[in-house]
N, CA, C and O of each residue as an XYZ file, in Angstrom:
572
protein
N     -14.621      2.521     17.264
C     -13.741      2.746     17.306
C     -13.488      2.349     15.357
O     -13.816      1.294     14.815
N     -13.065      3.129     14.917
C     -12.308      2.842     13.444
C     -11.107      2.206     13.173
O     -10.212      2.238     14.017
N     -10.919      1.475     11.825
C      -9.970      1.125     11.450
C      -9.368      1.745     10.408
O     -10.175      2.390      9.739
N      -8.030      1.801      9.945
C      -7.236      2.911      9.344
C      -6.906      1.663      7.883
O      -6.351      0.564      7.859
N      -7.388      2.289      7.096
C      -7.435      1.473      5.451
C      -6.075      2.584      5.157
O      -5.738      3.581      5.796
N      -5.355      1.836      3.682
C      -4.414      2.459      3.118
C      -4.242      2.004      1.589
O      -4.261      0.789      1.392
N      -4.115      2.657      0.745
C      -3.643      2.427     -0.730
C      -2.353      2.592     -1.218
O      -1.910      3.738     -1.141
N      -1.863      2.008     -1.549
C       0.133      2.828     -2.055
C       0.329      1.706     -3.114
O       0.464      0.492     -3.264
N       0.249      3.002     -3.804
C       0.624      2.234     -5.543
C       2.118      2.754     -5.968
O       2.684      3.703     -5.425
N       2.712      1.882     -7.150
C       4.121      1.914     -7.630
C       3.862      1.985     -8.975
O       2.909      1.407     -9.497
N       4.681      2.681     -9.584
C       4.903      1.666    -11.350
C       5.995      1.638    -11.480
O       6.676      2.662    -11.424
N       6.624      0.127    -11.753
C       7.658     -0.799    -11.784
C       8.470     -0.033    -13.054
O       7.960      0.336    -14.112
N       9.770      0.089    -12.674
C      10.801      0.650    -14.158
C      10.756     -0.762    -14.814
O      10.802     -0.849    -16.041
N      10.667     -1.871    -14.029
C      10.214     -3.117    -15.627
C       9.322     -3.778    -15.448
O       8.645     -3.294    -14.540
N       8.761     -5.000    -15.966
C       7.676     -6.101    -15.756
C       8.558     -6.353    -14.509
O       9.661     -5.981    -14.111
N       7.271     -7.392    -13.953
C       7.477     -7.834    -12.449
C       8.588     -8.831    -12.542
O       9.559     -9.055    -11.819
N       8.028     -9.505    -13.959
C       9.140    -11.129    -14.275
C      10.141    -10.824    -14.406
O      10.884    -11.723    -14.799
N      10.797     -9.410    -14.173
C      12.376     -8.882    -15.194
C      13.131     -9.379    -14.236
O      12.554     -9.430    -13.150
N      14.466     -9.853    -14.253
C      15.387     -9.984    -13.117
C      15.253     -8.981    -12.638
O      14.798     -9.043    -11.496
N      15.516     -7.723    -13.125
C      15.865     -6.451    -12.033
C      14.813     -5.753    -11.338
O      14.829     -4.546    -11.097
N      13.937     -6.525    -11.040
C      12.627     -6.543    -10.205
C      12.856     -7.690     -9.282
O      12.001     -7.883     -8.418
N      13.964     -8.535     -9.349
C      13.805    -10.029     -8.517
C      13.922     -9.745     -7.287
O      13.352    -10.371     -6.393
N      14.624     -8.834     -7.126
C      15.152     -8.922     -5.428
C      13.895     -8.038     -4.552
O      13.818     -8.131     -3.327
N      13.014     -7.247     -5.300
C      11.723     -6.614     -4.588
C      10.515     -8.017     -4.796
O       9.577     -8.132     -4.007
N      10.673     -8.755     -5.667
C       9.760     -9.938     -5.727
C      10.123    -10.814     -4.789
O       9.200    -10.981     -3.992
N      11.148    -11.497     -4.519
C      11.639    -12.388     -4.132
C      11.538    -12.044     -2.281
O      11.650    -12.927     -1.431
N      11.331    -10.731     -2.015
C      10.992     -9.917     -0.807
C       9.365     -9.942     -0.471
O       8.851    -10.189      0.621
N       8.836     -9.683     -1.468
C       7.457     -9.667     -0.887
C       6.508    -10.936      0.066
O       5.567    -10.598      0.785
N       6.876    -12.157     -0.062
C       6.212    -12.946      0.925
C       6.940    -12.452      2.300
O       6.293    -11.990      3.240
N       7.954    -12.560      2.308
C       8.765    -12.210      3.716
C       7.907    -10.695      4.316
O       7.440    -10.652      5.454
N       7.846     -9.924      3.671
C       7.344     -8.845      3.961
C       6.189     -8.622      4.151
O       5.943     -7.550      4.705
N       4.954     -9.576      3.755
C       3.610     -9.638      3.680
C       3.468    -10.461      4.913
O       2.663    -10.084      5.764
N       4.285    -11.733      5.130
C       4.368    -12.075      6.210
C       4.425    -11.205      7.742
O       3.774    -11.473      8.751
N       5.290    -10.239      7.575
C       5.788     -9.725      8.581
C       4.490     -8.646      8.477
O       3.916     -8.645      9.567
N       4.009     -7.965      7.764
C       2.856     -7.555      8.165
C       1.728     -8.156      8.751
O       1.264     -7.550      9.716
N       1.225     -9.098      8.441
C       0.105    -10.112      9.003
C       0.335    -10.211     10.429
O      -0.631    -10.036     11.171
N       2.014    -10.587     11.153
C       2.375    -10.985     12.068
C       2.368     -9.574     13.283
O       2.393     -9.621     14.513
N       2.325     -8.385     12.352
C       2.146     -6.912     13.052
C       1.206     -6.945     13.932
O       0.181     -7.626     13.951
N       1.541     -6.292     14.553
C       0.529     -5.309     16.094
C      -0.675     -4.848     15.304
O      -0.227     -3.890     14.675
N      -2.021     -4.992     14.960
C      -2.674     -4.519     14.921
C      -3.154     -4.419     13.203
O      -4.062     -3.895     12.556
N      -2.352     -4.978     13.029
C      -3.107     -5.630     11.089
C      -4.492     -6.791     11.196
O      -4.760     -7.888     11.685
N      -5.054     -5.805     10.454
C      -6.317     -6.438     10.192
C      -6.427     -7.632      8.671
O      -6.801     -8.804      8.712
N      -5.968     -6.851      7.444
C      -6.318     -7.306      6.441
C      -5.608     -7.022      5.225
O      -5.211     -5.859      5.293
N      -5.323     -7.475      4.317
C      -4.464     -7.033      3.249
C      -5.275     -7.419      1.712
O      -5.991     -8.421      1.727
N      -5.172     -6.725      0.566
C      -5.571     -7.125     -0.512
C      -4.637     -8.234     -0.770
O      -3.513     -8.291     -0.273
N      -5.205     -9.231     -1.670
C      -4.818    -10.529     -2.078
C      -4.526    -10.748     -3.328
O      -5.026     -9.765     -3.876
N      -3.910    -11.569     -4.383
C      -4.197    -12.270     -5.457
C      -4.314    -13.968     -4.851
O      -4.402    -14.388     -3.698
N      -4.263    -14.807     -6.392
C      -3.875    -16.062     -6.241
C      -2.331    -16.315     -5.706
O      -2.178    -17.369     -5.088
N      -1.131    -15.443     -5.875
C      -0.309    -15.789     -5.334
C       0.258    -14.877     -4.177
O       1.422    -14.515     -4.002
N      -0.758    -14.629     -3.507
C      -1.038    -14.185     -2.398
C      -0.307    -12.838     -2.000
O      -0.125    -12.643     -0.799
N       0.016    -12.134     -2.681
C       0.399    -10.671     -3.030
C      -1.081    -10.477     -4.179
O      -1.907    -11.227     -4.701
N      -0.783     -9.032     -4.155
C      -1.029     -8.021     -4.725
C      -0.352     -7.988     -6.741
O      -0.187     -6.972     -7.416
N      -0.246     -8.640     -6.937
C       1.306     -8.188     -8.323
C       0.392     -7.950     -9.211
O       0.279     -6.967     -9.943
N      -0.491     -9.211     -9.096
C      -1.225     -9.282    -10.912
C      -2.402     -8.627    -10.846
O      -3.091     -8.828    -11.846
N      -2.996     -7.761     -9.860
C      -4.142     -7.354     -9.889
C      -4.085     -5.785    -10.535
O      -3.678     -4.859     -9.833
N      -4.415     -5.623    -11.581
C      -4.139     -4.569    -12.898
C      -5.278     -3.697    -12.911
O      -6.208     -3.709    -13.718
N      -5.050     -2.713    -11.635
C      -6.065     -1.611    -11.053
C      -6.033     -0.460    -12.261
O      -6.962      0.315    -12.491
N      -4.985     -0.503    -12.859
C      -4.441      1.054    -13.510
C      -4.292      0.590    -15.363
O      -3.822      1.372    -16.190
N      -4.688     -0.498    -15.629
C      -4.770     -0.728    -17.041
C      -3.102     -0.927    -17.831
O      -2.902     -1.222    -19.009
N      -2.356     -0.736    -17.061
C      -1.049     -0.927    -16.935
C      -0.153     -1.860    -15.818
O       0.129     -1.707    -14.630
N       0.061     -2.620    -16.556
C       0.688     -3.653    -15.478
C       2.019     -3.308    -14.602
O       2.511     -4.089    -13.788
N       2.484     -2.098    -14.883
C       3.466     -1.666    -14.428
C       3.185     -1.084    -13.233
O       4.107     -0.893    -12.440
N       1.867     -0.712    -12.917
C       1.599     -0.281    -11.678
C       0.964     -1.410    -10.885
O       0.033     -2.135    -11.236
N       1.628     -1.418     -9.780
C       1.288     -2.556     -8.947
C       0.667     -1.431     -7.550
O       1.014     -0.287     -7.260
N      -0.451     -2.430     -6.859
C      -0.793     -1.957     -5.665
C      -1.059     -2.194     -4.390
O      -1.851     -3.135     -4.428
N      -0.892     -1.935     -3.380
C      -0.668     -2.375     -2.371
C      -2.110     -1.933     -1.384
O      -2.085     -0.715     -1.207
N      -3.303     -2.569     -0.725
C      -4.099     -2.281      0.512
C      -3.804     -3.172      1.463
O      -3.264     -4.277      1.412
N      -4.413     -2.273      2.691
C      -4.465     -2.985      3.697
C      -5.327     -2.091      4.886
O      -5.583     -0.888      4.840
N      -5.632     -2.910      5.790
C      -6.688     -2.234      6.904
C      -5.956     -2.612      8.304
O      -5.576     -3.745      8.597
N      -5.810     -1.290      9.227
C      -5.190     -1.629     10.205
C      -6.078     -0.925     11.760
O      -6.759      0.099     11.812
N      -5.870     -1.550     12.479
C      -6.185     -1.276     13.831
C      -6.225      0.181     14.540
O      -6.955      0.701     15.384
N      -5.274      0.526     13.915
C      -4.835      2.071     14.134
C      -3.760      2.878     13.301
O      -3.036      2.443     12.406
N      -3.806      3.668     13.617
C      -2.548      4.638     12.920
C      -1.296      4.614     13.205
O      -0.400      4.983     12.445
N      -1.132      4.103     14.503
C       0.034      4.140     15.255
C       0.547      2.608     14.602
O       1.558      2.689     13.903
N       0.004      1.356     14.749
C      -0.224      0.143     14.255
C       0.554     -0.127     12.982
O       1.403     -0.987     12.748
N       0.022      0.873     12.185
C       0.388      1.033     10.815
C       1.786      2.133     10.545
O       2.415      1.919      9.509
N       2.073      2.820     11.084
C       2.997      3.532     11.096
C       4.521      2.644     11.872
O       5.681      2.774     11.481
N       4.174      2.013     12.711
C       5.260      1.522     13.428
C       5.850      0.291     12.544
O       7.020     -0.078     12.639
N       4.605     -0.475     11.409
C       4.690     -1.617     10.481
C       5.494     -0.592      9.439
O       6.572     -1.105      9.140
N       5.321      0.544      8.875
C       5.947      0.832      7.794
C       7.176      1.701      8.415
O       7.850      1.885      7.401
N       7.761      2.244      9.314
C       8.566      2.664      9.592
C       9.752      2.180     10.762
O      10.903      2.596     10.897
N       9.133      1.318     11.411
C      10.278      0.535     12.700
C       9.950     -0.701     12.456
O       9.651     -1.406     13.420
N       9.926     -1.294     11.032
C      10.141     -2.729     11.257
C      10.913     -3.221      9.809
O      11.406     -2.467      8.970
N      10.865     -4.778      9.775
C      12.097     -4.806      8.850
C      11.404     -4.217      7.109
O      12.119     -4.279      6.109
N      10.155     -3.759      7.065
C       9.454     -3.234      5.849
C      10.351     -1.949      5.527
O      10.181     -1.327      4.478
N      11.261     -1.598      6.420
C      12.201     -0.017      5.920
C      13.163     -0.346      5.100
O      13.553      0.516      4.313
N      13.650     -1.403      5.093
C      14.731     -1.978      4.545
C      14.480     -1.935      2.867
O      15.139     -1.404      1.973
N      13.307     -2.682      2.845
C      12.882     -2.591      1.510
C      12.719     -1.695      1.062
O      13.229     -1.362     -0.007
N      11.376     -0.500      2.249
C      11.076      1.251      1.129
C      12.602      1.577      1.088
O      12.928      1.922     -0.047
N      13.541      1.574      1.895
C      14.796      2.613      1.209
C      15.064      2.129     -0.329
O      15.357      2.921     -1.225
N      14.946      0.933     -0.481
C      15.696      0.604     -1.815
C      14.575      0.574     -2.808
O      14.552     -0.319     -3.656
N      13.642      1.495     -2.757
C      12.377      1.412     -3.613
C      12.758      1.975     -4.840
O      12.121      1.692     -5.855
N      13.976      2.941     -4.885
C      14.233      3.626     -6.297
C      14.862      2.468     -7.020
O      14.997      2.488     -8.244
N      15.146      1.727     -6.471
C      15.948      0.699     -7.688
C      14.770     -0.134     -8.493
O      14.948     -1.011     -9.338
N      13.652      0.328     -8.051
C      12.778     -0.962     -8.772
C      11.242     -0.126     -8.992
O      10.360     -0.902     -9.361
N      10.813      1.249     -8.834
C      10.137      1.903     -8.913
C      10.349      3.497     -9.337
O      10.991      4.292     -8.650
N       9.611      3.861    -10.748
C       9.876      5.431    -10.789
C       9.840      5.792     -9.844
O       9.436      5.109     -8.903
N      10.311      7.184     -9.712
C      10.073      8.449     -8.738
C       8.480      8.973     -8.693
O       7.889      8.771     -9.753
N       7.827      9.501     -7.821
C       6.298      9.870     -7.592
C       6.396     10.912     -8.335
O       7.471     11.511     -8.364
N       5.329     11.343     -9.076
C       4.773     12.659     -9.591
C       3.725     13.105     -9.007
O       3.413     14.222     -9.420
N       3.033     12.673     -8.188
C       1.942     12.913     -7.581
C       1.635     11.809     -6.414
O       2.375     10.825     -6.425
N       0.710     11.864     -5.497
C       0.430     11.497     -4.211
C       0.427      9.798     -4.898
O      -0.063      9.778     -6.027
N       0.880      8.464     -4.392
C       0.377      7.794     -4.522
C       0.293      6.459     -3.338
O       0.374      5.238     -3.472
N       0.085      7.390     -2.100
C      -0.594      6.940     -1.219
C      -1.750      7.568     -0.240
O      -1.736      8.777     -0.012
N      -2.740      6.729      0.326
C      -3.825      7.426      0.886
C      -4.356      6.743      2.011
O      -4.446      5.535      1.795
N      -4.685      7.046      2.978
C      -5.376      6.639      4.028
C      -6.885      7.252      4.419
O      -7.232      8.401      4.149
N      -7.588      6.414      5.002
C      -8.748      6.742      5.229
C      -9.611      5.901      6.243
O      -9.440      4.700      6.034
N     -10.521      6.166      7.318
C     -10.885      5.426      7.833
C     -12.514      4.440      7.637
O     -13.614      4.963      7.458
N     -12.288      3.204      7.716
C     -13.389      2.343      7.830
C     -14.093      1.718      9.274
O     -13.718      1.895     10.434
N     -15.008      1.088      8.866
C     -15.806      0.517     10.026
C     -14.880     -0.778     10.083
O     -14.214     -1.208      9.141
N     -14.953     -1.270     11.247
C     -14.376     -2.283     11.302
C     -14.927     -3.684     10.698
O     -16.088     -3.862     11.064
N     -14.466     -4.658      9.936
C     -14.683     -5.522      9.326
C     -15.005     -5.298      8.170
O     -15.709     -6.132      7.601
N     -14.508     -3.881      7.345
C     -15.404     -3.341      6.251
C     -13.626     -3.982      5.498
O     -12.602     -4.221      6.140
N     -13.777     -4.058      4.480
C     -12.557     -4.578      3.622
C     -12.797     -4.098      2.248
O     -13.425     -4.772      1.431
N     -12.117     -2.507      1.893
C     -12.403     -1.965      0.730
C     -11.790     -2.454     -0.607
O     -10.603     -2.765     -0.707
N     -12.614     -2.496     -1.553
C     -12.333     -2.774     -3.158
C     -11.334     -1.667     -3.661
O     -11.091     -0.490     -3.397
N     -10.902     -2.593     -4.476
C      -9.935     -1.374     -5.077
C     -10.395     -0.038     -5.889
O      -9.708      0.966     -6.078
N     -11.786     -0.286     -6.338
C     -12.022      1.049     -6.939
C     -12.474      1.896     -5.478
O     -12.288      3.112     -5.523
N     -12.926      1.453     -4.471
C     -13.336      2.297     -3.223
C     -11.745      3.126     -2.977
O     -11.694      4.260     -2.499
N     -10.569      2.382     -3.370
C      -9.217      2.912     -2.823
C      -8.502      3.629     -3.522
O      -7.592      4.328     -3.077
N      -8.985      3.499     -5.266
C      -9.240      4.170     -6.198
C      -9.461      5.781     -6.199
O      -8.827      6.798     -6.478
N     -10.727      5.406     -5.727
C     -11.381      6.690     -5.515
C     -10.786      7.615     -4.483
O     -10.510      8.797     -4.690
N     -10.646      7.079     -3.551
C      -9.893      7.440     -2.423
C      -8.390      8.665     -2.831
O      -8.031      9.826     -2.632
N      -8.094      7.809     -3.287
C      -6.374      8.215     -4.217
C      -6.918      9.683     -5.082
O      -6.534     10.850     -5.002
N      -7.930      9.052     -5.881
C      -8.102     10.525     -6.606
C      -8.712     11.650     -5.802
O      -8.439     12.830     -6.021
N      -9.450     11.290     -4.971
C      -9.939     12.451     -4.179
C      -9.013     13.347     -3.744
O      -9.010     14.537     -4.059
N      -7.691     12.446     -2.544
C      -6.291     13.065     -2.172
C      -5.904     13.900     -3.286
O      -5.610     15.049     -2.955
N      -5.816     13.599     -4.669
C      -4.869     14.242     -5.729
C      -5.620     15.382     -5.905
O      -5.053     16.467     -6.028
N      -7.182     15.256     -5.941
C      -7.818     16.187     -6.445
C      -7.892     17.407     -5.450
O      -7.681     18.482     -6.011
N      -8.182     17.492     -3.890
C      -8.616     17.959     -3.105
C      -7.543     18.185     -1.811
O      -7.657     18.998     -0.893
N      -6.587     17.307     -2.016
C      -5.673     17.417     -0.915
C      -5.912     16.835      0.319
O      -6.723     15.914      0.225
N      -5.506     17.031      1.437
C      -5.799     16.165      2.785
C      -7.030     16.578      3.432
O      -6.965     17.801      3.557
N      -8.063     16.160      3.877
C      -9.050     16.075      4.755
C      -9.840     14.991      5.414
O      -9.402     13.841      5.435
N     -10.851     15.272      5.890
C     -11.193     14.141      7.013
C     -11.251     13.121      6.031
O     -10.605     12.094      6.238
N     -12.016     13.255      4.846
C     -12.506     12.359      3.360
C     -11.044     11.170      3.490
O     -11.226      9.956      3.583
N      -9.602     11.829      3.471
C      -8.781     11.250      3.114
C      -7.167     11.911      3.209
O      -7.087     13.082      2.841
N      -6.108     11.365      3.592
C      -5.462     11.546      4.302
C      -3.804     11.260      3.927
O      -3.685     10.584      2.905
N      -2.700     11.598      4.477
C      -1.678     10.917      4.627
C      -0.723     10.662      5.966
O      -0.891     11.615      6.728
N      -0.145     10.072      6.301
C       1.036     10.028      6.901
C       1.255     11.631      7.613
O       1.557     11.911      8.773
N       1.023     12.389      6.632
C       1.648     13.913      7.418
C       0.912     14.793      7.630
O       1.205     15.982      7.761
N      -0.831     13.965      7.722
C      -1.785     14.733      8.949
C      -2.936     13.849      8.928
O      -3.761     13.682      8.031
N      -2.841     13.274     10.158
C      -4.180     12.410     10.291
C      -5.380     13.421     11.008
O      -5.256     14.390     11.758
N      -6.647     12.720     10.406
C      -8.024     13.178     11.035
C      -8.599     12.325     11.557
O      -9.687     12.548     12.089
């Protein structure tokens, strides 16, 4: 049985320590803890602050990254769309620039595998270049 890995990136409207982003930052610990308590949660990318906001994966500190692994697509979808995560997701326009290309990708991994940032970035780039396939996909079409 495969696990589902995800990368989700977003470009902040202001630096992470800007007061205009404070509401987002102040909810990170709560939402990350909610994820970790959610059914099917396996792993998430963390830095020394127990989140991933200091990981500069794209050469610009305004781009932040979120990565996690889940036991199933249903478990991830339930967390994203049926938990307290929804209230924060609905407000993303206050903190992030509108996306002009894919910012989220999903792919299957072997149980126990924790993808690194380079693997996740390559999956997102593959999705942008080739669209959805068995290699990488989105919530719109699971393979």
